[in-house]
C-alpha positions in Angstrom: 24.6 -3.3 -42.0 22.7 0.0 -41.3 19.4 -1.6 -41.9 20.3 -4.5 -39.6 21.2 -2.0 -36.7 18.0 0.0 -37.3 15.9 -3.2 -37.3 17.6 -4.3 -34.1 16.8 -1.0 -32.4 13.2 -1.2 -33.6 12.8 -4.7 -32.2 14.3 -3.8 -28.8 12.1 -0.7 -28.5 9.0 -2.8 -29.3 9.8 -5.6 -26.9 11.4 -3.8 -24.0 10.2 -0.8 -22.0 13.2 1.3 -23.0 13.3 4.6 -24.8 14.8 4.6 -28.2 17.5 7.3 -27.4 18.6 5.1 -24.4 18.9 2.0 -26.7 21.1 4.0 -29.2 23.3 5.3 -26.3 23.8 1.7 -25.1 24.6 0.5 -28.6 27.2 3.3 -29.2 28.8 2.6 -25.8 29.0 -1.1 -26.4 30.6 -0.6 -29.9 33.1 1.9 -28.4 34.3 -0.4 -25.7 34.5 -3.3 -28.1 36.6 -1.3 -30.5 38.9 -0.1 -27.7 39.3 -3.7 -26.6 40.0 -5.1 -30.1 42.4 -2.4 -31.1 44.1 -2.0 -27.7 46.0 1.0 -26.4 44.5 4.3 -25.3 42.8 5.6 -28.4 40.5 8.6 -29.1 37.5 6.9 -30.7 34.0 8.1 -31.2 30.9 6.3 -32.5 28.3 8.1 -34.6 24.8 6.7 -35.5 22.2 8.3 -37.8 18.8 6.9 -36.8 17.2 8.1 -40.0 19.4 6.0 -42.3 20.6 3.4 -39.8 24.2 4.3 -40.7 26.8 3.7 -38.0 30.4 5.0 -38.2 33.4 4.5 -36.0 35.9 7.3 -36.1 39.4 7.3 -34.6 41.0 10.7 -34.1 44.8 11.2 -34.3 47.0 14.3 -33.9 49.2 15.0 -36.9 52.9 15.3 -35.6 56.3 15.5 -37.1 57.6 12.6 -35.1 55.3 10.0 -33.6 55.9 9.2 -29.9 52.4 7.8 -29.1 51.1 5.7 -32.0 47.7 5.2 -30.4 46.9 8.9 -30.6 49.4 10.4 -33.1 50.1 10.0 -36.8 53.1 11.4 -38.8 52.6 14.1 -41.4 53.9 11.7 -44.0 51.4 9.0 -43.1 48.5 11.5 -42.7 49.0 12.7 -46.3 48.0 9.2 -47.5 44.5 10.1 -46.3 44.4 13.8 -46.8 46.7 15.6 -49.2 46.6 19.0 -47.5 47.4 18.3 -43.9 49.8 20.0 -41.6 51.4 19.4 -38.2 48.8 20.0 -35.3 45.8 19.0 -37.3 43.3 16.4 -36.0 42.9 13.6 -38.5 39.6 11.6 -38.4 40.0 8.1 -39.7 37.1 5.7 -40.3 37.5 2.4 -38.5 36.4 -0.7 -40.5 33.9 -2.6 -38.5 35.7 -5.8 -39.7 38.6 -4.8 -37.4 36.3 -5.7 -34.5 36.7 -9.4 -35.2 34.8 -12.2 -33.4 36.1 -11.2 -29.9 35.1 -7.6 -30.3 31.6 -8.6 -31.6 31.2 -10.9 -28.6 32.3 -8.1 -26.2 29.8 -5.7 -27.8 27.0 -8.2 -27.5 27.7 -8.9 -23.8 27.9 -5.1 -23.1 24.6 -4.5 -25.0 22.8 -7.3 -23.1 24.1 -6.2 -19.8 23.5 -2.4 -20.2 20.0 -2.9 -21.8 19.0 -5.2 -18.9 20.0 -2.4 -16.4 18.4 0.3 -18.4 15.2 -1.8 -18.7 15.2 -2.4 -15.0 15.7 1.3 -14.2 12.8 2.2 -16.6 10.4 -0.4 -15.1 11.4 0.6 -11.5 10.8 4.3 -12.2 7.5 3.6 -14.0 6.1 1.4 -11.3 7.3 3.5 -8.4 5.0 6.2 -9.8 2.2 3.6 -9.8 2.7 2.6 -6.1 -0.7 2.3 -4.4 -2.5 2.6 -7.8 -4.5 -0.1 -9.5 -2.9 -1.9 -12.5 -4.5 -4.3 -14.9 -3.0 -7.3 -16.6 -3.5 -11.0 -17.5 -2.7 -14.1 -15.5 0.5 -15.5 -16.9 1.3 -18.3 -14.5 0.0 -19.8 -11.3 2.6 -21.3 -9.0 2.2 -24.4 -6.9 1.8 -22.3 -3.7 -1.1 -20.4 -5.3 0.8 -17.2 -6.1 0.1 -15.6 -9.5 2.5 -14.1 -12.0 0.7 -11.3 -13.7 1.7 -10.0 -17.2 1.5 -6.2 -16.9 2.1 -5.5 -20.6 5.5 -7.0 -20.7 6.3 -6.4 -17.0 5.8 -9.3 -14.5 3.9 -8.6 -11.3 3.7 -11.0 -8.3 0.5 -11.6 -6.6 1.2 -13.8 -3.6 -1.4 -16.3 -2.5 -2.1 -14.4 0.8 -2.7 -11.2 -1.2 -5.6 -12.9 -3.0 -9.2 -12.6 -1.7 -10.0 -15.9 0.1 -11.5 -18.6 -2.2 -11.1 -16.6 -5.4 -9.7 -18.5 -8.3 -8.0 -17.4 -11.5 -6.9 -19.3 -14.6 -4.1 -18.4 -17.1 -5.1 -15.6 -19.5 -7.8 -14.3 -17.1 -8.0 -10.5 -16.8 -6.9 -9.3 -13.3 -6.8 -6.1 -11.3 -4.7 -5.4 -8.3 -3.0 -2.5 -6.4 0.8 -2.1 -6.5 2.0 -2.4 -2.9 5.8 -2.6 -3.3 8.5 -2.0 -6.0 12.0 -3.1 -5.3 15.2 -3.4 -7.5 18.1 -5.8 -7.2 21.0 -3.6 -8.5 23.4 -6.5 -9.0 21.0 -8.7 -10.9 19.0 -5.8 -12.5 15.8 -7.5 -11.4 12.7 -5.5 -10.5 10.0 -7.0 -8.3 6.5 -5.5 -8.5 4.3 -6.8 -5.7 0.6 -6.7 -6.0 -2.4 -7.1 -3.7 -6.2 -7.6 -3.9 -6.6 -7.8 -0.1 -5.1 -4.4 0.9 -7.6 -1.7 2.0 -6.1 0.6 -0.6 -7.4 -1.7 -3.4 -10.9 -0.9 -2.2 -10.1 2.8 -2.0 -8.9 2.9 -5.6 -11.9 1.0 -6.8 -14.2 3.6 -5.3 -12.1 6.4 -6.8 -12.6 4.8 -10.2 -16.3 4.3 -9.8 -17.3 7.5 -7.9 -16.6 10.6 -9.9 -17.4 12.8 -6.9 -14.3 11.4 -5.1 -12.1 12.4 -8.0 -13.7 15.8 -8.1 -13.0 16.3 -4.4 -16.7 16.5 -3.5 -16.6 13.3 -1.5 -13.7 12.3 0.8 -12.8 8.8 2.0 -12.0 9.3 5.7 -11.1 5.7 6.5 -11.3 2.0 5.4 -11.3 -1.1 7.5 -11.3 -4.4 5.7 -11.4 -8.2 6.3 -10.9 -9.5 2.7 -13.6 -11.8 1.5 -15.9 -11.0 4.4 -16.7 -7.3 4.9 -15.3 -3.8 4.3 -16.3 -0.7 6.1 -15.6 2.6 4.4 -16.3 6.1 6.0 -17.1 8.9 3.7 -17.7 12.6 4.1 -18.7 15.7 2.0 -18.3 19.3 3.1 -20.9 20.2 0.4 -24.4 20.0 2.0 -25.9 19.3 -1.4 -23.8 16.1 -1.8 -24.9 12.9 -0.1 -21.5 11.0 0.2 -23.1 7.7 0.9 -25.6 8.0 -2.0 -22.8 9.0 -4.3 -20.8 5.9 -3.4 -23.8 3.6 -3.7 -24.9 5.0 -7.0 -28.2 4.8 -8.9 -30.0 1.6 -7.8 -26.7 0.5 -6.1 -24.9 0.2 -9.5 -21.6 1.7 -8.3 -21.1 -0.2 -5.1 -22.4 -3.5 -6.7 -19.7 -3.2 -9.4 -17.1 -3.0 -6.6 -18.7 -5.9 -4.7 -18.5 -8.0 -7.9 -14.8 -7.2 -8.2 -14.3 -8.2 -4.6 -16.1 -11.6 -5.2 -19.2 -10.7 -3.1 -17.4 -9.1 -0.2 -20.0 -7.1 1.8 -19.4 -3.3 1.9 -20.8 -0.9 4.6 -20.7 2.7 3.5 -20.8 4.9 6.5 -21.2 8.7 6.9 -18.2 9.9 8.8 -18.8 12.0 11.9 -16.5 14.1 14.1 -18.6 13.0 17.0 -17.0 9.8 18.3 -20.3 8.4 19.7 -22.1 9.0 16.4 -19.2 7.6 14.4 -19.0 4.4 16.5 -22.8 3.9 16.3 -22.7 4.2 12.5 -19.6 2.0 12.2 -21.5 -0.9 13.8 -23.9 -0.9 10.9 -26.0 -2.8 10.0 -26.9 -3.2 13.7 -29.2 -0.7 15.3 -27.8 1.0 18.4 -29.7 2.1 21.5 -27.1 4.3 23.0 -23.3 4.8 23.3 -21.5 5.8 26.5 -17.9 7.1 26.4 -15.5 6.4 29.3 -12.7 8.8 28.6 -10.4 7.6 31.4 -10.5 4.0 30.1 -10.6 5.1 26.4 -13.6 2.8 26.1 -17.1 2.9 24.6 -20.0 1.0 25.9 -22.5 0.3 23.2 -26.0 -0.9 24.2 -28.1 -2.6 21.6 -31.6 -4.2 21.5 -31.4 -7.9 22.4 -32.2 -9.0 18.8 -29.3 -6.8 17.5 -26.6 -8.1 19.8 -25.2 -10.8 17.5 -25.5 -8.6 14.5 -23.5 -5.8 16.2 -20.7 -8.3 17.1 -20.9 -10.0 13.7 -20.0 -13.5 12.7 -16.7 -14.4 14.5 -16.6 -10.8 15.8 -16.0 -9.3 12.3 -18.4 -6.4 12.7 -17.2 -5.0 15.9 -13.5 -5.7 15.0 -13.9 -3.7 11.8 -15.7 -0.9 13.7 -12.7 -0.7 16.0 -10.3 -0.4 13.1 -12.4 2.2 11.3 -13.0 4.5 14.3 -9.7 4.0 16.1 -11.5 3.0 19.3 -9.8 -0.2 20.4 -12.2 -0.8 23.3 -15.8 -1.1 22.2 -17.9 -3.1 24.6 -21.2 -4.4 23.1 -24.0 -5.1 25.6 -27.6 -6.1 25.1 -30.3 -4.1 26.9 -31.3 -7.2 29.0 -27.6 -7.6 30.0 -27.5 -4.0 31.1 -30.7 -4.4 33.2 -29.2 -7.5 34.8 -26.0 -5.7 35.6 -27.9 -2.7 36.9 -30.0 -4.9 39.2 -27.0 -6.7 40.6 -25.1 -3.4 41.0 -27.9 -1.7 42.8 -28.1 -4.6 45.3 -24.4 -4.4 46.0 -24.1 -0.6 46.0 -27.0 -0.5 48.5 -24.8 -2.2 51.0 -22.3 0.7 51.0 -22.7 3.4 53.6 -25.0 6.3 52.7 -25.9 4.8 49.3 -29.6 4.7 48.6 -31.5 3.8 45.4 -30.9 7.2 43.7 -27.2 7.3 44.6 -26.8 3.7 43.4 -28.3 4.7 40.1 -26.0 7.7 39.8 -23.0 5.5 40.5 -24.0 3.0 37.9 -24.8 5.5 35.2 -21.4 7.1 35.9 -19.7 3.9 34.6 -19.2 1.9 37.8 -20.5 -1.6 37.3 -19.0 -3.4 40.3 -17.7 -3.0 43.9 -14.2 -3.6 42.6 -14.4 -0.6 40.3 -15.5 1.6 43.2 -12.7 0.3 45.4 -10.2 1.3 42.7 -11.7 4.7 42.3 -10.2 7.9 43.8 -12.1 10.2 46.2 -11.9 12.9 43.5 -13.6 10.5 41.0 -16.5 9.7 43.3 -17.2 13.3 44.3 -18.0 13.9 40.6 -21.1 11.8 41.1 -24.1 13.9 42.1 -25.0 13.7 45.8 -21.6 12.3 47.0 -19.4 14.5 49.3 -15.7 14.1 49.9 -16.3 12.5 53.3 -19.0 10.1 51.9 -16.6 9.2 49.0 -13.9 8.2 51.5 -16.4 6.0 53.5 -17.7 4.4 50.3 -14.3 3.5 49.0 -13.2 2.2 52.4 -16.3 0.0 52.7 -15.9 -1.2 49.1 -12.3 -2.4 49.9 -13.5 -4.1 53.1 -16.3 -5.9 51.2 -13.8 -7.2 48.6 -11.4 -8.3 51.3 -14.2 -10.1 53.1 -15.3 -11.9 50.0 -11.7 -12.9 49.3 -11.3 -14.4 52.8 -14.6 -16.3 52.4 -13.4 -17.6 49.1 -10.1 -18.7 50.7 -11.9 -20.5 53.5 -14.1 -22.3 51.1 -11.1 -23.7 49.2 -9.4 -24.9 52.4 
């Protein structure tokens, strides 16, 4: 029997993610409850197990008394002497309980308790282990692919769920394929003792962890990842920085002959990666974030929290990117929600049109019109909405001139609106 118990513990320890001492505690608890249930009453019972020999003993303790009033916890002196010759009133007698006394019902109870408790202990163990792995990369094998495209991943005995929308678009896996993913959520159902480990290959943190694995300088603290913006399967932009002037953060991430970044690109199924040097200067950072496009200049409009980026005509579509991917990622990476991309020819056209309209305003000549335009005013409407204080910030415009310009701009808009209304009627 001892060998059987020891073998059972060995098997559970091997198959389940449970510590041996916890298995033994569960076993002792189950046997104790089964004995109490089988024998009935309120007894003082203890279970002892020697893991070296596999020997298990069930001991019932009774107080030796002259006259028994509580049979479950007491034994008479006369009865006690049948077990120990030299015994006296007040002694504690330890009696070995024959495991056969458990019977079929007791054995069934013990089995149910063991299964239930081990399930809970295993769930707690898995939950605690994977909570520590939150936002870390785990590796496993594809166990099963559901009809909806979700993948059940075998993580060395623990099941992880990789939902279809957490897979990189168009990537395919087959059963037994090796797979990497980042842990994004760990939850536990207390009633059912079920742990759910949710995984992702599309989350930006997956890219971060891949770079941390590939680039030793990141782990050493020489290179810092300042931000990541990602559209899975299309493009990722990652901003890096080093406080050490002797360390090139971009070069460190790219690696010799591009080996480091290519390894990550391969894992991401060919997803393009732009590695950008981070800058504290918003204009520089935005210009770099729009890589691979070349930027002519960047103008910041603080009041509108907007940046106007001017690019050569042949770089316009590249700056925006296919379906707007490039500029969208640049916005995410830099935190500037409003980035207006304009080509140089578009700016020239706007400038020409603006100069013509601004020239109709009182006291506005060619030079003043140019100052107004370069100050961020592209239309009569924008001038009409401006405050006198705003316009006086423009070189050559006094408070009185600002008042007249705003008044004239409003009249021009009103006049155009009336003409538009007459045309419709």
